[in-house]
VMD Tcl script that draws the C-alpha trace (Angstrom):
set ca {
  {-3.28 -4.33 -8.73}
  {0.13 -2.63 -10.00}
  {1.92 0.69 -9.54}
  {3.18 2.69 -12.20}
  {5.94 4.96 -12.02}
  {7.66 7.10 -13.91}
  {11.85 6.84 -13.37}
  {14.79 9.50 -14.22}
  {18.17 9.45 -13.24}
  {19.88 11.93 -11.36}
  {22.98 12.31 -13.17}
  {21.68 12.82 -16.10}
  {19.31 15.64 -15.29}
  {22.01 17.49 -13.60}
  {23.66 17.26 -17.12}
  {20.59 18.59 -18.94}
  {19.78 15.28 -20.20}
  {16.20 13.64 -19.64}
  {15.52 9.79 -19.98}
  {12.79 9.25 -18.09}
  {10.39 6.07 -18.43}
  {7.55 4.58 -17.51}
  {7.00 1.10 -15.93}
  {4.40 -0.57 -14.21}
  {5.30 -2.49 -10.93}
  {5.86 -5.52 -9.82}
  {8.59 -6.40 -11.89}
  {11.85 -9.07 -11.22}
  {15.09 -8.19 -10.17}
  {16.11 -8.94 -13.72}
  {13.14 -7.39 -15.39}
  {14.04 -3.81 -13.51}
  {17.62 -4.56 -14.71}
  {16.98 -5.03 -18.42}
  {14.30 -2.13 -18.08}
  {16.76 0.71 -16.95}
  {19.36 -0.59 -19.42}
  {17.22 -0.79 -22.01}
  {16.18 2.97 -21.29}
  {19.58 4.19 -20.50}
  {18.54 5.37 -17.26}
  {21.96 3.41 -14.91}
  {25.51 2.87 -15.60}
  {28.45 2.93 -13.33}
  {28.45 6.69 -14.41}
  {25.23 7.45 -13.57}
  {23.96 5.57 -10.71}
  {21.11 6.92 -8.74}
  {17.86 6.44 -9.96}
  {14.41 8.09 -8.98}
  {10.53 8.72 -9.00}
  {9.81 11.18 -11.42}
  {5.95 10.55 -11.03}
  {3.06 8.24 -10.37}
  {0.00 7.27 -12.10}
  {-2.11 7.77 -9.10}
  {-0.67 7.83 -5.60}
  {-1.29 4.35 -3.96}
  {-4.13 4.68 -1.49}
  {-4.17 8.40 -2.30}
  {-1.11 8.85 0.48}
  {0.49 11.87 -1.24}
  {2.88 12.98 1.90}
  {4.11 9.02 1.69}
  {5.48 8.60 -1.51}
  {7.65 11.09 -2.88}
  {10.89 11.15 -5.59}
  {13.34 9.92 -2.93}
  {10.92 6.56 -2.52}
  {13.08 3.35 -3.21}
  {12.09 1.11 -6.44}
  {12.39 -1.69 -4.26}
  {9.67 -1.03 -1.79}
  {7.68 0.32 -4.46}
  {7.76 -2.93 -6.46}
  {7.85 -5.03 -3.14}
  {4.60 -3.25 -2.36}
  {2.96 -3.80 -5.33}
  {3.47 -7.53 -5.41}
  {1.86 -7.58 -1.93}
  {-1.39 -5.39 -3.48}
  {-1.40 -7.65 -6.13}
  {-1.34 -10.65 -3.50}
  {-3.61 -9.47 -0.87}
  {-6.37 -7.67 -2.44}
  {-8.46 -7.76 0.43}
  {-6.25 -6.48 2.72}
  {-5.47 -3.71 0.17}
  {-9.42 -3.19 0.56}
  {-9.52 -2.97 4.11}
  {-6.62 -0.44 4.83}
  {-8.40 1.68 1.81}
  {-11.62 1.47 3.96}
  {-10.15 2.59 6.81}
  {-8.13 5.70 5.07}
  {-11.09 6.65 3.33}
  {-12.44 7.32 7.52}
  {-10.11 10.02 7.29}
  {-7.36 8.47 10.27}
  {-3.86 9.31 9.90}
  {-1.83 6.89 7.72}
  {1.28 5.34 8.56}
  {4.33 7.05 8.36}
  {6.55 4.89 5.63}
  {6.31 2.85 2.71}
  {7.33 -0.02 5.07}
  {4.54 0.66 7.54}
  {2.17 1.19 4.89}
  {3.34 -2.91 4.22}
  {2.75 -3.50 7.57}
  {-0.83 -2.71 8.08}
  {-1.42 -4.93 5.24}
  {-0.03 -7.58 6.40}
  {-1.60 -7.41 9.29}
  {-5.05 -5.84 7.98}
  {-7.47 -8.80 10.61}
  {-6.20 -6.51 12.98}
  {-7.46 -3.03 11.39}
  {-10.17 -1.69 13.23}
  {-12.61 -1.14 10.44}
  {-15.97 -2.51 9.99}
  {-18.31 -2.33 7.28}
  {-21.80 -0.96 7.74}
  {-24.17 -3.89 8.07}
  {-27.94 -4.34 8.93}
  {-31.19 -5.32 7.44}
  {-31.36 -4.09 3.93}
  {-28.19 -2.44 3.34}
  {-27.43 -3.93 0.15}
  {-30.55 -3.75 -1.45}
  {-30.98 -2.24 -4.63}
  {-33.29 0.16 -5.58}
  {-34.94 1.00 -8.78}
  {-32.08 3.07 -10.16}
  {-29.74 0.28 -8.81}
  {-28.23 1.92 -5.93}
  {-28.03 0.56 -2.33}
  {-29.31 1.83 0.53}
  {-25.19 2.26 1.43}
  {-24.99 4.19 -1.45}
  {-27.90 6.59 -0.83}
  {-27.38 6.94 2.65}
  {-24.99 9.24 4.55}
  {-22.25 7.64 6.62}
  {-24.20 8.79 9.57}
  {-27.41 7.29 8.72}
  {-25.51 4.16 7.54}
  {-23.89 4.05 11.32}
  {-27.06 4.60 12.63}
  {-28.75 1.79 11.27}
  {-25.89 -0.05 11.80}
  {-25.65 0.18 15.64}
  {-29.48 0.49 15.85}
  {-29.52 -3.38 14.40}
  {-30.82 -6.01 16.33}
  {-31.56 -3.89 19.47}
  {-34.79 -3.08 21.44}
  {-34.94 0.51 20.53}
  {-35.08 -0.58 17.06}
  {-37.75 -3.22 17.38}
  {-39.82 -0.64 19.18}
  {-39.69 1.52 16.52}
  {-40.54 -1.03 14.13}
  {-43.78 -1.75 15.88}
  {-44.88 1.90 15.38}
  {-44.35 3.60 12.25}
  {-45.16 6.70 13.40}
  {-42.19 6.61 15.83}
  {-39.40 5.59 12.97}
  {-40.65 8.81 10.70}
  {-40.38 10.82 13.43}
  {-37.21 8.89 14.57}
  {-33.75 11.18 13.13}
  {-31.47 7.67 12.88}
  {-28.66 10.02 10.52}
  {-28.64 12.49 14.14}
  {-28.18 9.48 16.26}
  {-26.03 7.94 14.26}
  {-23.84 11.29 14.79}
  {-24.27 11.41 18.21}
  {-23.32 7.64 18.81}
  {-20.02 8.28 16.44}
  {-18.72 11.47 18.48}
  {-19.66 9.51 21.85}
  {-17.53 6.22 20.91}
  {-14.76 7.82 19.05}
  {-15.78 6.32 15.67}
  {-14.80 7.56 12.21}
  {-17.11 6.91 9.39}
  {-15.87 6.38 6.00}
  {-18.28 5.97 2.68}
  {-18.89 2.08 3.15}
  {-17.62 1.58 6.94}
  {-16.36 3.13 9.86}
  {-13.05 3.12 12.06}
  {-13.26 2.53 15.61}
  {-10.46 4.88 16.53}
  {-10.55 3.88 20.42}
  {-8.42 0.74 19.15}
  {-5.09 0.38 17.97}
  {-4.06 0.24 14.22}
  {-1.62 -2.37 13.25}
  {2.00 -2.11 14.50}
  {3.91 -0.53 11.95}
  {7.30 -1.84 13.05}
  {6.74 -5.65 13.60}
  {7.56 -6.76 9.95}
  {11.20 -5.24 8.72}
  {12.04 -4.49 4.64}
  {14.29 -7.57 5.07}
  {11.53 -9.44 6.05}
  {9.18 -8.28 3.26}
  {11.57 -9.22 0.99}
  {12.04 -12.35 1.70}
  {7.88 -12.47 1.35}
  {7.72 -10.14 -1.75}
  {10.81 -10.03 -3.20}
  {11.39 -12.28 -6.66}
  {8.99 -15.21 -7.02}
  {11.66 -18.63 -6.29}
  {12.13 -20.82 -9.38}
  {9.56 -23.50 -8.23}
  {6.71 -20.37 -8.31}
  {4.41 -21.44 -11.61}
  {3.56 -17.77 -12.21}
  {7.62 -17.04 -13.07}
  {9.49 -19.94 -13.65}
  {13.00 -19.85 -12.73}
  {13.08 -16.21 -12.00}
  {16.77 -14.95 -9.66}
  {15.50 -13.96 -6.43}
  {16.14 -10.89 -5.09}
  {18.38 -11.69 -2.38}
  {21.06 -12.93 -5.20}
  {20.43 -9.74 -7.28}
  {23.85 -7.58 -7.51}
  {23.35 -4.72 -5.43}
  {27.49 -4.06 -5.54}
  {28.09 0.19 -5.69}
  {24.71 0.27 -3.97}
  {24.40 3.66 -1.49}
  {21.76 3.34 0.85}
  {22.03 6.59 2.15}
  {22.99 5.57 5.85}
  {20.36 3.19 6.02}
  {21.55 -0.64 7.23}
  {22.00 -3.30 4.99}
  {20.68 -6.29 4.91}
  {23.10 -9.10 5.98}
  {22.34 -11.52 2.28}
  {23.10 -7.68 0.40}
  {26.09 -6.73 2.63}
  {27.31 -10.85 2.03}
  {26.80 -10.18 -1.68}
  {28.57 -7.00 -1.70}
  {31.81 -8.34 0.32}
  {32.07 -11.48 -2.39}
  {31.99 -8.91 -5.17}
  {34.88 -6.96 -3.91}
  {36.63 -9.62 -3.29}
  {36.69 -11.02 -6.50}
  {36.47 -8.01 -8.80}
  {38.34 -5.70 -6.78}
  {39.83 -2.92 -8.92}
  {37.05 -3.04 -11.40}
  {34.41 -1.05 -11.95}
  {30.75 -2.30 -9.86}
  {29.63 -5.05 -12.32}
  {25.69 -4.31 -11.93}
  {23.21 -1.85 -12.03}
  {22.13 -0.44 -8.72}
  {18.24 0.05 -9.16}
  {17.67 -0.08 -5.46}
  {19.49 3.19 -3.62}
}
mol new
graphics top color blue
foreach p $ca { graphics top sphere $p radius 0.5 }
foreach p [lrange $ca 0 end-1] q [lrange $ca 1 end] { graphics top cylinder $p $q radius 0.2 }
display resetview
Protein backbone atom coordinates (compact mmCIF):
# COMPACT_ATOMS: atom_id res chain seq x y z
CA UNK A 1 0.00 0.00 0.00
CA UNK A 2 2.10 2.87 -1.33
CA UNK A 3 1.73 6.59 -1.98
CA UNK A 4 3.11 7.71 -5.33
CA UNK A 5 4.06 11.37 -5.62
CA UNK A 6 5.91 13.57 -8.09
CA UNK A 7 8.50 15.88 -6.54
CA UNK A 8 9.64 19.22 -7.92
CA UNK A 9 11.96 22.00 -6.79
CA UNK A 10 10.80 25.61 -6.40
CA UNK A 11 14.21 27.08 -7.14
CA UNK A 12 14.67 25.26 -10.42
CA UNK A 13 11.03 25.90 -11.33
CA UNK A 14 11.47 29.66 -10.82
CA UNK A 15 14.58 29.50 -12.98
CA UNK A 16 12.56 27.90 -15.76
CA UNK A 17 13.71 24.34 -15.21
CA UNK A 18 11.50 21.31 -14.60
CA UNK A 19 13.17 18.36 -12.88
CA UNK A 20 10.05 16.69 -11.49
CA UNK A 21 10.39 12.98 -10.77
CA UNK A 22 8.10 10.29 -9.36
CA UNK A 23 8.80 8.29 -6.22
CA UNK A 24 6.82 5.55 -4.49
CA UNK A 25 6.63 5.87 -0.71
CA UNK A 26 7.50 4.68 1.88
CA UNK A 27 11.26 4.92 1.58
CA UNK A 28 14.08 5.29 4.09
CA UNK A 29 15.61 8.73 4.62
CA UNK A 30 18.75 7.53 2.87
CA UNK A 31 16.76 6.31 -0.14
CA UNK A 32 14.92 9.63 -0.38
CA UNK A 33 18.16 11.63 -0.15
CA UNK A 34 19.72 9.44 -2.84
CA UNK A 35 16.61 9.87 -5.02
CA UNK A 36 16.69 13.67 -4.70
CA UNK A 37 20.39 13.77 -5.48
CA UNK A 38 20.12 11.36 -8.41
CA UNK A 39 17.38 13.45 -10.04
CA UNK A 40 19.04 16.79 -9.35
CA UNK A 41 16.14 17.88 -7.17
CA UNK A 42 18.08 19.36 -4.27
CA UNK A 43 21.37 21.04 -3.59
CA UNK A 44 22.59 23.82 -1.22
CA UNK A 45 21.37 26.50 -3.67
CA UNK A 46 18.05 24.77 -4.41
CA UNK A 47 16.74 23.34 -1.15
CA UNK A 48 12.98 23.81 -1.21
CA UNK A 49 11.08 20.95 -2.79
CA UNK A 50 7.33 20.51 -3.30
CA UNK A 51 4.80 17.85 -4.32
CA UNK A 52 3.86 18.59 -7.93
CA UNK A 53 1.41 15.71 -8.40
CA UNK A 54 -0.18 12.64 -6.79
CA UNK A 55 -1.00 9.34 -8.46
CA UNK A 56 -4.27 8.96 -6.61
CA UNK A 57 -4.86 11.17 -3.59
CA UNK A 58 -4.85 9.09 -0.37
CA UNK A 59 -8.42 8.39 0.82
CA UNK A 60 -9.72 10.78 -1.85
CA UNK A 61 -9.02 13.71 0.51
CA UNK A 62 -8.13 16.22 -2.19
CA UNK A 63 -8.40 19.16 0.21
CA UNK A 64 -5.84 17.63 2.56
CA UNK A 65 -3.01 16.88 0.16
CA UNK A 66 -1.34 19.66 -1.80
CA UNK A 67 2.02 20.81 -3.11
CA UNK A 68 2.79 22.11 0.38
CA UNK A 69 2.37 18.75 2.13
CA UNK A 70 5.62 17.71 3.79
CA UNK A 71 7.38 14.79 2.15
CA UNK A 72 8.31 13.50 5.60
CA UNK A 73 4.63 13.39 6.59
CA UNK A 74 3.70 11.54 3.39
CA UNK A 75 6.48 9.04 3.98
CA UNK A 76 5.32 8.35 7.54
CA UNK A 77 1.70 8.04 6.38
CA UNK A 78 2.69 5.57 3.67
CA UNK A 79 4.56 3.40 6.17
CA UNK A 80 1.64 3.55 8.62
CA UNK A 81 -0.81 2.56 5.86
CA UNK A 82 1.47 -0.33 4.92
CA UNK A 83 1.56 -1.61 8.50
CA UNK A 84 -2.09 -0.92 9.43
CA UNK A 85 -4.12 -2.15 6.45
CA UNK A 86 -7.15 -3.12 8.54
CA UNK A 87 -7.24 0.33 10.12
CA UNK A 88 -6.91 1.94 6.69
CA UNK A 89 -9.98 0.03 5.46
CA UNK A 90 -11.99 1.21 8.46
CA UNK A 91 -10.99 4.85 7.94
CA UNK A 92 -11.84 4.59 4.23
CA UNK A 93 -15.21 3.02 5.06
CA UNK A 94 -16.03 5.85 7.46
CA UNK A 95 -15.01 8.52 4.95
CA UNK A 96 -17.11 6.84 2.27
CA UNK A 97 -20.14 7.50 4.48
CA UNK A 98 -19.71 11.22 3.82
CA UNK A 99 -18.43 12.35 7.19
CA UNK A 100 -16.08 15.31 7.48
CA UNK A 101 -12.46 14.23 7.14
CA UNK A 102 -9.54 15.15 9.39
CA UNK A 103 -7.97 18.60 9.10
CA UNK A 104 -4.34 17.60 8.56
CA UNK A 105 -2.15 14.69 7.51
CA UNK A 106 -1.16 14.21 11.14
CA UNK A 107 -4.87 14.22 12.04
CA UNK A 108 -5.43 11.49 9.43
CA UNK A 109 -2.60 9.45 10.93
CA UNK A 110 -4.29 9.84 14.31
CA UNK A 111 -7.51 8.43 12.85
CA UNK A 112 -5.64 5.44 11.48
CA UNK A 113 -3.75 4.88 14.72
CA UNK A 114 -7.01 5.01 16.71
CA UNK A 115 -9.17 3.20 14.15
CA UNK A 116 -10.71 1.00 16.86
CA UNK A 117 -12.40 4.13 18.23
CA UNK A 118 -14.04 5.08 14.92
CA UNK A 119 -17.81 4.45 15.20
CA UNK A 120 -17.98 2.71 11.83
CA UNK A 121 -19.80 -0.60 11.53
CA UNK A 122 -20.21 -2.99 8.61
CA UNK A 123 -23.73 -3.99 7.58
CA UNK A 124 -24.50 -7.31 9.21
CA UNK A 125 -27.60 -9.44 8.79
CA UNK A 126 -28.49 -13.01 7.83
CA UNK A 127 -27.57 -13.65 4.21
CA UNK A 128 -25.79 -10.33 3.77
CA UNK A 129 -22.74 -11.92 2.18
CA UNK A 130 -24.40 -14.84 0.38
CA UNK A 131 -23.72 -14.67 -3.36
CA UNK A 132 -26.33 -15.05 -6.07
CA UNK A 133 -25.88 -16.81 -9.42
CA UNK A 134 -24.09 -13.73 -10.80
CA UNK A 135 -21.64 -13.67 -7.90
CA UNK A 136 -23.10 -10.62 -6.17
CA UNK A 137 -23.78 -10.39 -2.45
CA UNK A 138 -26.88 -8.82 -0.92
CA UNK A 139 -24.67 -5.97 0.30
CA UNK A 140 -23.68 -5.26 -3.30
CA UNK A 141 -27.19 -5.59 -4.75
CA UNK A 142 -29.17 -3.58 -2.22
CA UNK A 143 -29.16 0.13 -1.52
CA UNK A 144 -27.50 1.57 1.58
CA UNK A 145 -30.95 2.24 3.08
CA UNK A 146 -31.98 -1.40 2.55
CA UNK A 147 -28.74 -2.75 3.98
CA UNK A 148 -29.12 -0.59 7.06
CA UNK A 149 -32.80 -1.51 7.35
CA UNK A 150 -31.99 -5.23 7.37
CA UNK A 151 -29.13 -4.62 9.82
CA UNK A 152 -31.46 -2.83 12.25
CA UNK A 153 -34.14 -5.51 11.85
CA UNK A 154 -31.76 -8.39 12.48
CA UNK A 155 -32.67 -10.50 15.52
CA UNK A 156 -35.64 -8.31 16.52
CA UNK A 157 -39.22 -9.26 17.37
CA UNK A 158 -40.37 -7.27 14.35
CA UNK A 159 -38.19 -9.30 11.99
CA UNK A 160 -39.30 -12.57 13.56
CA UNK A 161 -42.93 -11.54 13.05
CA UNK A 162 -42.30 -10.58 9.42
CA UNK A 163 -40.53 -13.87 8.74
CA UNK A 164 -43.64 -15.76 9.92
CA UNK A 165 -45.90 -13.91 7.47
CA UNK A 166 -44.66 -13.85 3.86
CA UNK A 167 -47.35 -11.36 2.84
CA UNK A 168 -46.33 -8.96 5.60
CA UNK A 169 -42.66 -9.37 4.62
CA UNK A 170 -43.49 -8.62 0.98
CA UNK A 171 -45.48 -5.52 1.93
CA UNK A 172 -42.88 -4.20 4.38
CA UNK A 173 -40.67 -1.46 2.87
CA UNK A 174 -37.25 -2.30 4.31
CA UNK A 175 -35.58 0.50 2.33
CA UNK A 176 -37.90 3.18 3.71
CA UNK A 177 -37.56 1.71 7.20
CA UNK A 178 -33.76 1.91 6.95
CA UNK A 179 -33.95 5.50 5.73
CA UNK A 180 -36.23 6.53 8.60
CA UNK A 181 -34.00 4.78 11.14
CA UNK A 182 -30.82 6.38 9.82
CA UNK A 183 -32.40 9.84 9.88
CA UNK A 184 -33.79 9.49 13.40
CA UNK A 185 -30.58 8.00 14.78
CA UNK A 186 -28.17 10.40 13.00
CA UNK A 187 -26.43 7.62 11.11
CA UNK A 188 -24.39 8.20 7.95
CA UNK A 189 -24.65 5.39 5.40
CA UNK A 190 -22.02 4.10 3.01
CA UNK A 191 -21.82 1.26 0.50
CA UNK A 192 -20.49 -1.30 2.97
CA UNK A 193 -21.32 0.10 6.39
CA UNK A 194 -22.40 3.08 8.43
CA UNK A 195 -21.12 5.66 10.90
CA UNK A 196 -22.92 6.51 14.12
CA UNK A 197 -22.55 10.29 13.88
CA UNK A 198 -23.69 10.74 17.49
CA UNK A 199 -20.38 9.29 18.66
CA UNK A 200 -17.13 11.24 18.44
CA UNK A 201 -14.33 10.51 16.01
CA UNK A 202 -10.80 9.89 17.38
CA UNK A 203 -8.76 12.79 18.76
CA UNK A 204 -6.73 14.25 15.88
CA UNK A 205 -4.14 15.64 18.31
CA UNK A 206 -3.55 12.58 20.46
CA UNK A 207 -0.21 11.75 18.81
CA UNK A 208 2.20 14.43 17.61
CA UNK A 209 4.35 14.45 14.50
CA UNK A 210 7.36 13.66 16.67
CA UNK A 211 5.62 10.64 18.19
CA UNK A 212 4.68 9.38 14.74
CA UNK A 213 8.32 9.80 13.69
CA UNK A 214 9.20 7.42 16.52
CA UNK A 215 6.54 4.94 15.37
CA UNK A 216 6.83 5.22 11.60
CA UNK A 217 10.21 6.76 10.93
CA UNK A 218 12.97 4.72 9.35
CA UNK A 219 13.03 1.04 10.38
CA UNK A 220 15.73 0.41 12.95
CA UNK A 221 18.88 -1.65 12.39
CA UNK A 222 17.20 -4.76 13.85
CA UNK A 223 14.21 -4.60 11.52
CA UNK A 224 14.41 -7.68 9.27
CA UNK A 225 12.74 -5.74 6.49
CA UNK A 226 15.51 -3.14 6.40
CA UNK A 227 18.68 -4.28 8.17
CA UNK A 228 20.99 -1.47 9.11
CA UNK A 229 18.71 1.31 7.85
CA UNK A 230 19.50 4.74 9.34
CA UNK A 231 16.83 6.05 11.69
CA UNK A 232 14.80 9.16 10.90
CA UNK A 233 16.11 11.10 13.86
CA UNK A 234 19.72 10.54 12.73
CA UNK A 235 18.98 11.98 9.28
CA UNK A 236 20.84 15.21 8.49
CA UNK A 237 18.37 18.11 8.67
CA UNK A 238 21.00 20.85 8.36
CA UNK A 239 19.66 24.04 6.83
CA UNK A 240 16.02 23.00 7.01
CA UNK A 241 13.34 25.67 6.94
CA UNK A 242 10.20 24.50 8.78
CA UNK A 243 8.31 27.75 8.11
CA UNK A 244 7.50 28.56 11.72
CA UNK A 245 6.72 25.02 12.87
CA UNK A 246 8.29 23.94 16.14
CA UNK A 247 11.39 21.82 15.65
CA UNK A 248 11.53 18.41 17.19
CA UNK A 249 14.07 18.40 20.01
CA UNK A 250 16.12 15.71 18.31
CA UNK A 251 16.21 17.63 15.02
CA UNK A 252 17.21 20.78 16.85
CA UNK A 253 20.02 18.90 18.57
CA UNK A 254 21.29 17.59 15.24
CA UNK A 255 21.21 21.07 13.70
CA UNK A 256 22.95 22.63 16.70
CA UNK A 257 25.66 19.98 16.60
CA UNK A 258 26.17 20.42 12.84
CA UNK A 259 26.35 24.20 13.15
CA UNK A 260 28.88 23.96 15.95
CA UNK A 261 31.09 21.53 14.03
CA UNK A 262 30.65 22.95 10.55
CA UNK A 263 30.34 26.67 11.25
CA UNK A 264 31.26 28.70 8.24
CA UNK A 265 30.60 25.85 5.81
CA UNK A 266 27.53 25.30 3.65
CA UNK A 267 24.78 23.03 4.86
CA UNK A 268 26.21 19.51 4.43
CA UNK A 269 23.14 17.51 3.48
CA UNK A 270 20.03 17.66 1.34
CA UNK A 271 16.88 19.02 2.93
CA UNK A 272 13.87 16.97 1.83
CA UNK A 273 11.59 17.56 4.80
CA UNK A 274 10.88 21.31 4.39
